[in-house]
ROVEX-134658 format. One record per residue (C-alpha): x, y, z; residue in three letters. Coordinates in steps of 0.02 Angstrom, whole numbers, padded with zeros to 5 digits, always signed. Layout:
N
XYZala
...
This chain:
157
+00197-00303+00595met
+00165-00323+00409arg
+00269-00258+00263ile
+00210-00226+00086gly
+00291-00172-00077his
+00209-00077-00219gly
+00258-00030-00396tyr
+00174+00071-00533asp
+00222+00146-00700ser
+00134+00250-00832his
+00181+00320-01002arg
+00198+00505-01032val
+00039+00561-01117ser
+00029+00621-01297asn
-00106+00740-01234asp
-00011+00898-01187ser
-00160+00961-01086ser
-00147+00815-00963arg
-00079+00870-00793gln
+00062+00782-00703leu
+00017+00729-00526trp
+00148+00643-00419leu
+00131+00607-00233gly
-00032+00707-00228leu
+00058+00862-00293val
+00028+00948-00459leu
+00193+00971-00552ile
+00170+01132-00652pro
+00227+01143-00832gly
+00251+00955-00854ala
+00148+00841-00967val
+00048+00714-00870gly
+00043+00525-00881leu
-00083+00415-00970asp
-00201+00319-00859gly
-00380+00284-00811his
-00364+00396-00658ser
-00248+00546-00638asp
-00104+00420-00661ala
-00010+00472-00503asp
+00116+00329-00504val
+00189+00377-00335ala
+00022+00370-00245thr
-00029+00211-00337his
+00133+00124-00285ala
+00101+00177-00106leu
-00078+00112-00113cys
-00016-00056-00177asp
+00114-00067-00038ala
-00019-00030+00093leu
-00144-00152+00019leu
-00011-00287+00002gly
+00045-00268+00182ala
-00135-00290+00239ala
-00158-00441+00123asn
-00293-00349+00027leu
-00229-00374-00150gly
-00189-00227-00262asp
-00263-00063-00319leu
-00344-00140-00474gly
-00441-00263-00367arg
-00526-00121-00274his
-00531+00014-00410phe
-00543-00064-00582ser
-00480+00031-00733asp
-00634-00038-00820gln
-00752+00053-00702asp
-00819+00215-00778pro
-00849+00281-00601ala
-00661+00291-00572thr
-00617+00372-00739ala
-00511+00526-00703gly
-00521+00499-00514val
-00397+00595-00407ala
-00272+00478-00326ser
-00304+00567-00160arg
-00474+00480-00160arg
-00391+00313-00197leu
-00267+00335-00055leu
-00404+00389+00067glu
-00506+00234+00021ala
-00350+00125+00038thr
-00316+00193+00212ile
-00497+00152+00260thr
-00475-00026+00196leu
-00312-00046+00293val
-00392+00021+00453his
-00546-00090+00428asp
-00428-00240+00415ala
-00360-00197+00587gly
-00198-00108+00543tyr
-00120+00063+00557arg
+00023+00129+00452val
+00186+00134+00550ala
+00300+00191+00409ser
+00305+00216+00221ala
+00442+00255+00096asp
+00431+00285-00091leu
+00547+00317-00236thr
+00497+00399-00400ile
+00599+00361-00557val
+00588+00501-00686ala
+00711+00582-00805glu
+00606+00740-00813gln
+00548+00848-00733pro
+00670+00870-00591lys
+00572+00829-00435leu
+00682+00894-00293ala
+00580+01055-00275pro
+00420+00953-00248phe
+00473+00811-00135met
+00440+00900+00031asp
+00264+00945-00028ala
+00235+00765-00084met
+00291+00700+00086ser
+00177+00825+00174thr
+00024+00783+00069glu
+00047+00595+00076leu
+00086+00598+00263ser
-00073+00695+00299ala
-00181+00561+00217val
-00083+00410+00280val
-00071+00471+00459gly
+00116+00448+00480thr
+00273+00513+00396his
+00295+00459+00214val
+00472+00476+00149ser
+00484+00528-00034val
+00639+00513-00143lys
+00671+00531-00329ala
+00801+00463-00448thr
+00828+00440-00634thr
+00857+00287-00741ala
+01023+00361-00798glu
+00965+00364-00979gly
+00933+00176-00986met
+00778+00099-01062gly
+00606+00176-01087ala
+00612+00269-00921leu
+00785+00334-00963gly
+00720+00398-01130arg
+00585+00494-01035gly
+00443+00389-01105glu
+00365+00362-00935gly
+00379+00377-00747val
+00380+00237-00618ser
+00377+00225-00429ala
+00410+00095-00295thr
+00348+00100-00116ala
+00368+00004+00045val
+00245+00014+00190ala
+00253-00055+00365leu
+00089-00089+00456leu
+00057-00126+00639glu
-00092-00221+00704gly
-00203-00107+00806arg
-00233-00162+00984ser
């Protein structure tokens, strides 16, 4: 058994046409986050947790934000590639849990869909929760969104 932890955060974009993706789900009517990819902090945190548990480094090691080939990439592709790396290292995902920290938008209506989408790619149930920063700091002022994730891997026999 191996456990990994992941974290990611991105600023809210000044570009009002940028879409907000969280946990592989499009959040309608919300301004997206700045980033080299689609800036899905929830999926990126999950990828880092999975990679960390498998001792494979972090997302940036495998998908550089300096690589033009990954500009605008959908985080679904990053998660699929991460799962392949984890499997190739001899592990399968036993469990995963993530928490999104965002003042706005309210995420309760989307959490089941996030869990469903992430679980389908990961191959086991992914628990998704959301909270706020209670008005404290940059996240509390709504300047960005962050996420943390924990993943448990089992060695495949």
